C-alpha positions as CSV (number, residue, x, y, z in Angstrom):
1,X,120.6,95.1,90.2
2,X,116.9,95.3,91.1
3,X,115.4,96.5,94.4
4,X,111.8,96.1,95.2
5,X,109.9,98.5,97.4
6,X,107.0,97.3,99.6
7,X,104.8,100.3,98.9
8,X,101.4,100.9,100.4
9,X,98.7,101.5,97.8
10,X,95.5,99.9,99.1
11,X,92.5,102.1,99.5
12,X,90.3,101.4,102.5
13,X,86.6,101.9,101.7
14,X,84.7,104.3,103.9
15,X,82.1,102.9,106.3
16,X,78.8,104.7,106.2
17,X,78.3,107.1,109.1
18,X,75.1,107.5,111.0
19,X,72.7,110.2,109.9
20,X,73.0,113.7,111.2
21,X,72.1,114.3,114.8
22,X,72.5,117.1,117.4
23,X,75.8,115.5,118.7
24,X,77.4,114.9,115.3
25,X,80.5,116.9,114.5
26,X,81.2,117.1,110.7
27,X,84.7,116.6,109.3
28,X,84.6,119.6,107.0
29,X,86.6,120.5,103.9
30,X,86.5,123.9,102.2
31,X,86.4,124.1,98.4
32,X,87.4,127.3,96.6
33,X,87.7,128.0,92.9
34,X,88.6,130.8,90.5
35,X,88.2,130.6,86.7
36,X,91.4,132.4,85.9
37,X,94.6,132.4,88.0
38,X,94.2,134.9,90.7
39,X,95.6,138.3,89.8
40,X,95.6,139.4,93.4
41,X,94.0,142.8,92.6
42,X,92.4,144.5,95.6
43,X,88.6,144.1,95.7
44,X,88.6,141.2,93.3
45,X,87.0,137.9,94.1
46,X,90.4,136.4,94.9
47,X,91.3,132.9,96.1
48,X,92.5,134.4,99.4
49,X,89.1,136.2,100.0
50,X,87.2,132.9,99.3
51,X,89.6,131.0,101.6
52,X,89.1,133.6,104.5
53,X,85.3,133.5,104.1
54,X,85.1,129.7,104.1
55,X,87.5,129.3,107.0
56,X,85.7,131.9,109.2
57,X,82.4,130.1,108.5
58,X,83.8,126.7,109.5
59,X,85.4,128.1,112.6
60,X,82.2,129.7,113.7
61,X,80.2,126.4,113.5
62,X,80.2,124.3,116.6
63,X,79.3,121.2,114.7
64,X,82.2,121.4,112.2
65,X,85.8,120.6,112.5
66,X,88.2,121.9,109.8
67,X,90.0,119.1,107.9
68,X,91.5,120.8,104.9
69,X,91.2,123.3,102.0
70,X,90.8,122.3,98.3
71,X,91.8,125.0,95.8
72,X,91.3,124.9,92.0
73,X,92.9,128.2,90.8
74,X,92.5,128.9,87.1
75,X,89.9,126.1,86.6
76,X,86.5,126.5,84.8
77,X,83.3,125.9,86.6
78,X,81.5,124.5,83.6
79,X,82.8,121.0,84.3
80,X,84.1,119.0,87.2
81,X,87.4,117.8,85.7
82,X,89.5,119.7,88.3
83,X,92.5,118.2,90.2
84,X,91.6,119.5,93.6
85,X,87.9,118.7,93.3
86,X,88.9,115.1,92.4
87,X,91.1,115.0,95.5
88,X,88.1,116.3,97.6
89,X,85.9,113.5,96.2
90,X,88.6,110.9,97.0
91,X,88.8,112.1,100.6
92,X,85.0,112.0,100.8
93,X,84.9,108.4,99.5
94,X,87.6,107.4,102.0
95,X,85.7,108.9,104.9
96,X,88.0,111.7,105.7
97,X,85.5,114.4,104.7
98,X,81.7,114.4,105.3
99,X,80.9,118.1,104.9
100,X,81.8,120.5,102.1
101,X,81.7,124.3,102.5
102,X,81.9,126.7,99.5
103,X,81.5,130.5,99.1
104,X,78.5,130.1,96.8
105,X,77.1,127.7,94.3
106,X,78.9,129.3,91.3
107,X,82.3,128.5,93.0
108,X,81.2,124.9,93.2
109,X,80.1,124.6,89.6
110,X,78.2,126.4,86.8
111,X,76.9,123.3,85.0
112,X,73.5,123.0,86.5
113,X,73.0,119.3,85.5
114,X,76.3,118.1,87.1
115,X,75.9,120.4,90.1
116,X,72.4,119.2,90.7
117,X,73.5,115.6,90.4
118,X,76.1,116.1,93.2
119,X,73.6,117.9,95.5
120,X,70.6,115.6,94.8
121,X,72.2,112.2,94.4
122,X,75.9,111.8,95.0
123,X,76.3,113.8,98.3
124,X,73.1,112.3,99.9
125,X,74.2,108.8,98.9
126,X,77.6,109.4,100.5
127,X,75.9,111.1,103.5
128,X,77.8,114.4,102.9
129,X,76.5,117.7,104.1
130,X,76.9,120.7,101.7
131,X,76.9,124.4,102.5
132,X,77.0,127.4,100.2
133,X,77.6,130.3,102.6
134,X,76.6,133.4,100.6
135,X,73.5,131.6,99.2
136,X,72.4,130.6,102.7
137,X,72.1,127.0,101.5
138,X,72.7,124.0,103.8
139,X,71.5,120.5,103.0
140,X,71.1,119.8,106.7
141,X,68.3,122.4,107.0
142,X,67.2,122.9,103.4
143,X,63.7,121.8,102.6
144,X,63.2,119.2,99.9
145,X,60.1,118.4,98.0
146,X,59.4,115.5,95.5
147,X,61.5,117.3,92.9
148,X,64.4,117.9,95.3
149,X,66.0,121.2,96.3
150,X,65.2,124.5,94.7
151,X,68.9,125.0,94.1
152,X,69.0,123.6,90.6
153,X,67.1,126.7,89.4
154,X,69.9,128.9,90.6
155,X,72.4,126.6,88.8
156,X,70.4,127.0,85.6
157,X,70.8,130.8,86.0
158,X,74.6,130.3,86.7
159,X,75.0,128.2,83.6
160,X,73.1,130.5,81.4
161,X,75.0,133.5,82.8
162,X,78.3,131.8,82.1
163,X,77.4,130.9,78.5
164,X,76.1,134.4,77.9
165,X,79.2,136.1,79.2
166,X,81.3,133.7,77.1
167,X,79.4,134.5,73.9
168,X,79.6,138.3,74.4
169,X,83.3,138.2,75.4
170,X,84.2,135.9,72.5
171,X,82.6,138.4,70.0
172,X,84.4,141.3,71.5
173,X,87.8,139.6,71.5
174,X,87.3,138.5,67.9
175,X,86.8,142.1,66.9
176,X,90.0,143.2,68.8
177,X,91.9,140.4,67.0
178,X,90.8,141.6,63.6
179,X,91.9,145.1,64.5
180,X,95.4,143.8,65.3
181,X,95.0,144.4,69.1
182,X,96.8,142.0,71.4
183,X,94.4,140.2,73.7
184,X,96.6,137.6,75.3
185,X,97.3,137.4,79.1
186,X,101.1,137.6,78.5
187,X,103.1,139.2,75.7
188,X,105.1,136.8,73.5
189,X,108.6,136.2,74.8
190,X,110.8,139.1,73.6
191,X,107.9,141.6,73.9
192,X,105.9,143.3,76.6
193,X,102.6,145.1,76.8
194,X,102.8,148.8,76.2
195,X,102.3,150.8,79.4
196,X,100.2,153.3,77.4
197,X,98.0,150.6,75.8
198,X,98.1,147.0,76.9
199,X,96.6,145.9,73.5
200,X,99.9,147.0,71.9
201,X,103.3,145.2,72.0
202,X,106.7,146.8,72.5
203,X,110.2,145.3,72.7
204,X,111.3,143.9,76.1
205,X,114.9,145.0,76.7
206,X,115.6,141.9,78.8
207,X,114.2,139.2,76.5
208,X,114.4,140.7,73.0
209,X,118.2,140.0,72.7
210,X,117.6,136.4,73.7
211,X,115.1,135.9,70.8
212,X,117.6,137.4,68.4
213,X,120.3,135.1,69.7
214,X,118.1,132.0,69.3
215,X,117.4,132.9,65.6
216,X,121.1,133.6,64.9
217,X,122.1,130.3,66.5
218,X,119.6,128.4,64.4
219,X,120.5,130.2,61.2
220,X,124.1,129.3,61.7
221,X,123.2,125.6,62.0
222,X,122.8,125.0,65.7
223,X,120.2,122.3,66.5
224,X,117.1,122.8,68.5
225,X,118.4,120.6,71.3
226,X,121.8,122.4,71.4
227,X,120.0,125.8,71.6
228,X,118.0,124.6,74.6
229,X,121.1,123.3,76.3
230,X,123.0,126.5,75.7
231,X,120.2,128.6,77.2
232,X,119.9,126.4,80.2
233,X,123.7,126.3,80.8
234,X,123.8,130.1,80.6
235,X,121.1,130.3,83.3
236,X,118.6,132.2,81.1
237,X,115.1,131.7,82.5
238,X,112.6,130.0,80.2
239,X,109.5,132.0,79.2
240,X,107.2,130.5,81.8
241,X,109.9,130.9,84.6
242,X,110.5,134.5,83.5
243,X,106.8,135.3,83.9
244,X,106.9,133.5,87.3
245,X,109.9,135.6,88.4
246,X,108.2,138.8,87.4
247,X,105.1,137.8,89.4
248,X,102.9,137.6,86.4
249,X,102.0,134.0,87.2
250,X,101.9,132.4,90.6
251,X,101.6,128.7,89.9
252,X,104.6,126.9,91.5
253,X,105.0,124.5,88.6
254,X,106.6,127.4,86.6
255,X,109.2,128.2,89.3
256,X,111.8,125.8,88.0
257,X,110.8,125.2,84.4
258,X,113.6,125.1,81.8
259,X,114.1,125.5,78.1
260,X,112.7,122.6,76.0
261,X,112.9,121.8,72.3
262,X,109.2,122.5,71.7
263,X,109.6,126.0,73.2
264,X,112.5,126.7,70.8
265,X,110.5,125.5,67.9
266,X,107.5,127.7,68.8
267,X,109.7,130.8,69.0
268,X,111.5,130.1,65.7
269,X,108.2,129.5,63.8
270,X,106.3,132.6,65.1
271,X,105.7,135.4,62.6
272,X,105.1,137.7,65.6
273,X,108.8,138.4,65.5
274,X,108.4,139.9,62.0
275,X,106.2,142.6,63.5
276,X,102.9,140.9,62.6
277,X,100.1,140.2,65.1
278,X,99.3,136.5,65.0
279,X,96.3,135.3,67.1
280,X,93.5,132.8,67.0
281,X,95.7,129.7,66.8
282,X,93.5,127.9,69.3
283,X,89.7,127.9,69.7
284,X,87.2,127.0,72.4
285,X,83.6,127.9,72.9
286,X,81.5,127.5,76.0
287,X,78.2,128.4,74.3
288,X,78.8,125.7,71.6
289,X,80.3,123.2,74.1
290,X,83.6,123.0,72.2
291,X,86.8,122.4,74.2
292,X,90.2,123.9,73.4
293,X,91.5,122.8,70.0
294,X,94.1,123.9,67.5
295,X,93.0,125.8,64.3
296,X,94.6,125.3,60.9
297,X,96.9,128.1,59.9
298,X,94.4,129.2,57.2
299,X,92.1,130.3,60.1
300,X,94.6,132.2,62.1
301,X,94.0,136.0,62.5
302,X,97.2,137.6,61.2
303,X,97.4,141.5,61.0
304,X,100.7,142.7,59.4
305,X,103.0,145.5,60.7
306,X,101.4,146.1,64.1
307,X,104.6,146.4,66.2
308,X,108.3,146.7,65.9
309,X,109.9,143.5,64.4
310,X,112.6,141.6,66.2
311,X,113.9,139.6,63.3
312,X,114.6,140.6,59.7
313,X,112.8,138.9,56.9
314,X,116.0,137.2,55.5
315,X,116.9,135.5,58.9
316,X,113.3,134.3,59.4
317,X,113.2,132.9,55.8
318,X,116.5,131.0,56.4
319,X,115.2,129.5,59.6
320,X,111.9,128.4,58.0
321,X,113.7,126.8,55.1
322,X,115.9,124.8,57.5
323,X,112.8,123.7,59.4
324,X,111.2,122.6,56.2
325,X,114.3,120.7,55.2
326,X,114.2,118.9,58.6
327,X,110.6,118.0,58.1
328,X,111.4,116.7,54.6
329,X,114.3,114.6,55.9
330,X,112.1,113.2,58.6
331,X,109.5,112.2,56.1
332,X,112.1,110.5,53.9
333,X,113.3,108.5,56.9
334,X,109.8,107.3,57.8
335,X,109.5,103.6,56.9
336,X,113.2,103.5,55.9
337,X,114.0,100.9,58.6
338,X,110.6,99.1,58.6
339,X,112.4,95.9,57.4
340,X,114.1,95.8,60.8
341,X,110.8,95.3,62.5
342,X,109.2,97.1,65.5
343,X,109.0,96.0,69.2
344,X,105.8,97.2,71.0
345,X,106.4,99.5,74.0
346,X,105.0,97.3,76.8
347,X,106.4,99.5,79.6
348,X,104.8,102.8,78.5
349,X,104.1,105.0,81.5
350,X,106.0,102.8,84.0
351,X,109.7,103.9,83.7
352,X,110.9,107.0,85.5
353,X,114.2,108.7,86.4
354,X,115.3,108.1,90.0
355,X,116.7,111.6,90.3
356,X,114.3,114.1,88.6
357,X,111.3,111.7,88.9
358,X,110.1,112.4,85.4
359,X,109.2,109.8,82.8
360,X,112.1,108.4,80.9
361,X,112.1,108.3,77.1
362,X,112.2,105.1,75.1
363,X,114.8,105.9,72.4
364,X,115.1,103.9,69.2
365,X,118.7,103.2,68.0
366,X,119.4,102.0,64.5
367,X,122.7,100.7,63.2
368,X,122.8,101.0,59.4
369,X,126.2,99.4,59.2
370,X,125.2,96.3,61.2
371,X,121.6,96.4,60.0
372,X,119.8,96.0,63.4
373,X,117.9,98.2,65.8
374,X,117.6,98.2,69.6
375,X,115.8,100.4,72.2
376,X,117.1,102.1,75.3
377,X,115.8,104.4,78.1
378,X,117.2,107.9,78.5
379,X,116.4,110.9,80.8
380,X,114.9,113.7,78.7
381,X,115.8,116.2,81.5
382,X,119.5,115.4,81.1
383,X,119.3,115.6,77.3
384,X,118.0,119.1,77.5
385,X,119.9,120.3,80.5
386,X,122.8,118.0,81.4
387,X,123.6,120.0,84.6
388,X,120.1,119.5,86.0
389,X,120.1,115.7,86.1
390,X,122.7,112.9,85.9
391,X,122.9,110.9,82.7
392,X,120.8,107.7,82.5
393,X,121.1,105.0,79.9
394,X,119.8,101.5,80.1
395,X,119.0,99.1,77.2
396,X,115.4,97.8,77.1
397,X,116.5,94.2,76.8
398,X,118.5,94.5,80.1
399,X,115.5,96.1,81.8
400,X,113.1,93.4,80.6
401,X,115.4,90.7,81.9
402,X,115.5,92.3,85.3
403,X,111.7,92.7,85.4
404,X,111.0,89.1,84.2
405,X,113.3,87.7,86.9
406,X,111.7,89.8,89.6
407,X,108.1,88.9,88.6
408,X,108.9,85.2,88.3
409,X,110.2,85.3,91.9
410,X,107.0,87.2,92.9
411,X,104.8,84.6,91.2
412,X,106.7,81.7,92.8
413,X,106.3,83.3,96.2
414,X,102.6,83.7,95.6
415,X,102.4,80.0,94.6
416,X,104.0,79.0,97.9
417,X,101.8,81.3,100.0
418,X,98.7,80.1,98.2
419,X,99.2,76.6,99.5
420,X,99.6,78.0,103.0
421,X,96.5,80.1,102.5
422,X,94.4,77.2,101.5
423,X,95.7,75.3,104.6
424,X,94.8,78.2,106.8
425,X,91.3,78.5,105.3
426,X,90.5,75.0,106.3
427,X,91.9,75.4,109.9
428,X,89.6,75.5,112.9
429,X,90.7,79.0,113.7
430,X,89.7,80.4,110.3
431,X,86.3,78.5,110.4
432,X,85.6,79.8,114.0
433,X,86.5,83.3,112.9
434,X,84.2,83.1,109.8
435,X,81.4,81.7,111.9
436,X,81.8,84.6,114.4
437,X,81.5,87.2,111.7
438,X,78.4,85.4,110.3
439,X,76.8,85.5,113.7
440,X,77.6,89.2,114.1
441,X,75.9,89.8,110.7
442,X,72.9,87.8,111.7
443,X,72.6,89.5,115.1
444,X,73.0,93.0,113.5
445,X,70.3,92.2,110.9
446,X,68.0,91.0,113.7
447,X,68.6,94.2,115.7
448,X,68.0,96.3,112.7
449,X,64.7,94.5,111.8
450,X,63.5,94.7,115.5
451,X,64.3,98.5,115.7
452,X,62.5,99.1,112.4
453,X,59.5,97.2,113.5
454,X,59.3,99.1,116.8
455,X,59.8,102.4,115.1
456,X,57.1,101.7,112.5
457,X,54.5,100.7,115.1
458,X,55.3,103.6,117.4
459,X,53.0,106.1,115.7
460,X,50.0,103.8,115.7
461,X,50.5,103.3,119.5
462,X,50.5,107.0,120.0
463,X,47.4,107.5,117.9
464,X,45.7,104.7,119.9
465,X,46.5,106.7,123.1
466,X,48.7,103.9,124.4
467,X,51.4,106.4,125.3
468,X,51.8,110.1,125.9
469,X,53.4,112.5,123.5
470,X,56.5,112.8,125.7
471,X,56.9,109.0,125.7
472,X,56.3,108.9,121.9
473,X,59.0,111.5,121.2
474,X,61.5,109.8,123.6
475,X,60.9,106.3,122.1
476,X,61.0,107.7,118.6
477,X,64.5,109.1,119.1
478,X,65.6,105.9,120.8
479,X,64.4,103.6,118.0
480,X,65.8,105.9,115.3
481,X,69.1,105.8,117.1
482,X,68.9,102.0,117.4
483,X,68.3,101.8,113.6
484,X,71.3,103.9,112.8
485,X,73.5,102.0,115.3
486,X,72.4,98.6,113.8
487,X,73.1,99.9,110.3
488,X,76.7,100.9,111.4
489,X,77.1,97.6,113.1
490,X,75.9,95.6,110.1
491,X,78.1,97.7,107.7
492,X,81.1,97.1,109.9
493,X,80.5,93.3,110.0
494,X,80.0,93.1,106.2
495,X,83.2,95.1,105.7
496,X,85.0,92.8,108.1
497,X,83.8,89.8,106.1
498,X,85.0,91.3,102.8
499,X,88.4,92.3,104.4
500,X,88.9,88.8,105.7
501,X,88.1,87.2,102.4
502,X,90.5,89.7,100.6
503,X,93.2,88.7,103.0
504,X,93.0,85.0,102.2
505,X,90.6,83.3,99.7
506,X,90.1,86.3,97.5
507,X,93.4,88.0,98.0
508,X,94.0,90.3,94.9
509,X,97.7,89.7,95.0
510,X,97.4,85.9,94.9
511,X,94.7,86.1,92.2
512,X,96.7,88.4,89.9
513,X,99.9,86.4,90.3
514,X,98.1,83.2,89.6
515,X,96.6,84.7,86.4
516,X,100.1,85.2,84.9
517,X,101.8,82.1,86.3
518,X,101.8,80.4,82.9
519,X,103.3,83.3,80.9
520,X,106.5,82.4,79.0
521,X,107.6,86.1,78.6
522,X,106.8,89.5,79.9
523,X,103.7,91.0,78.3
524,X,102.2,94.5,78.5
525,X,99.2,93.2,80.5
526,X,101.4,91.4,83.0
527,X,103.8,94.3,83.5
528,X,101.0,96.8,84.2
529,X,99.1,94.4,86.4
530,X,102.0,93.6,88.7
531,X,104.3,96.7,88.5
532,X,103.4,100.2,89.8
533,X,106.6,102.1,89.0
534,X,110.2,101.5,87.8
535,X,113.0,104.0,88.5
536,X,116.5,104.0,87.0
537,X,119.4,105.8,88.6
538,X,122.8,107.1,87.3
539,X,124.4,103.7,88.0
540,X,121.8,101.8,86.0
541,X,120.3,100.4,89.3
542,X,116.7,99.5,88.8
543,X,114.2,100.1,91.6
544,X,110.8,98.3,91.2
545,X,107.7,99.2,93.1
546,X,105.3,96.3,92.8
547,X,101.5,96.5,93.1
548,X,99.4,94.9,95.9
549,X,101.9,95.5,98.6
550,X,99.2,96.0,101.2
551,X,97.4,92.9,100.2
552,X,100.7,91.0,100.3
553,X,101.5,92.3,103.8
554,X,98.0,91.5,105.1
555,X,98.4,87.9,104.0
556,X,101.8,87.6,105.6
557,X,100.5,88.9,108.9
558,X,97.5,86.6,108.8
559,X,99.6,83.5,108.2
560,X,102.2,84.5,110.8
561,X,99.4,85.0,113.4
562,X,98.2,81.5,112.6
563,X,101.7,80.1,113.1
564,X,102.4,79.3,109.4
565,X,106.0,79.5,108.3
566,X,106.2,81.9,105.3
567,X,109.0,83.2,103.1
568,X,109.4,86.9,102.5
């Protein structure tokens, strides 16, 4: 059974605000950032210290009202691909924020080109004020010349400093790796950093027995998935949750993490448990502009016999041979059932579990006896930890039939409403309303041109002694205010015109449904254009969230107000 949610997803464009004036109160958001997850050490440049400084500054300003804090903890400043920064920019574009306050420019960003682009172009275009407290920089009062603010020079220094520090630290860390010293943030699961020397590893009495048990299970033939299930059923914290419980990491995403097959495989493949220091498996370089990437095993830094082994050589060898046999079997199976054909995954990224809310897995089933294949959707959370999420199973063919039926009814509804919309567009009410909006745009344009003309001629009248200085200053402020008011009035009228057209003649819901009206079967493009999300529960009920719910609702309200009978 399919249930369709009427979900709001329309984004209202922001209307440009008037320029800064004495009476303006800015809707202010604070932005804070730390390159590594906050250790909370006293005296450090912590997230909390940044938050307090930014909040105190905003509260002390009479022309600012606090609207929210945006925190990127553990994010580099060398680029702007940060979740909270992206949320800040979304709120700016939607008009919820028009002022940004940071501790200093380095917290905002260390890439001088991108930082300068925001300060010189993007923020002025969006009419956003920017304040860096410790740098004493405020775009409302800062002087600009033909080349812009002097701030980019400081950003060049920040960028160079960041690259220099990265180069020096990389060299020092590489030396430590070659000497067999541990340089990671957290010791491998089963070990802990030595209290006498945190570059040395020693056994962890709590987790070392778990590692031994994992190797023993695997050596006796227990599968990776069964090992993960056993650990979860026993209530043993996964490595990331263990670090969270000890307070070594504070990110909430680790609070409820469980054992997964990839974690089990990583532990079973690590030579660290033989007593060897294995480092340098990944590589990134800020000076060279290289992002994090994996290194081939030939480039790893392996120093033998640096700490007490957890696993004996024989057990480790058996486990590696079993892994190699699994890989060989997998390679043999590749292409074995190609003669049965392959069906493209057209619902990729759309299907989720209704309980744990995580993406469901499309699982391929092959019947060698019957000689056919089919696909089904299962919950990976249940597979790895049955107690944490109810079992889900739904064949893809069944799901596609439900979706096709739902979308056909949606397209048929759009066809009916399109005829009502065309009738409405020709009605006297719609024509009168469109004419009224056009008149408002014309009047706003006239008011804007008149205010500009008076403002431009004002100085010449003052030079010609046709008015006093007091009269000149008073009229200058008045005409400037008239220009800004006319701009706001014009923007509002233009926005109203666009909104009205999107409700009826250019309604995105109608346009999209019409585009796929002639399809004979569900396609990937059709599914992703009309469906936002699909959820499946334990009883195989399908909950479908369609796109364009706001546009659909706006059209219904418009036709109802006009007296048209519509079907929901």
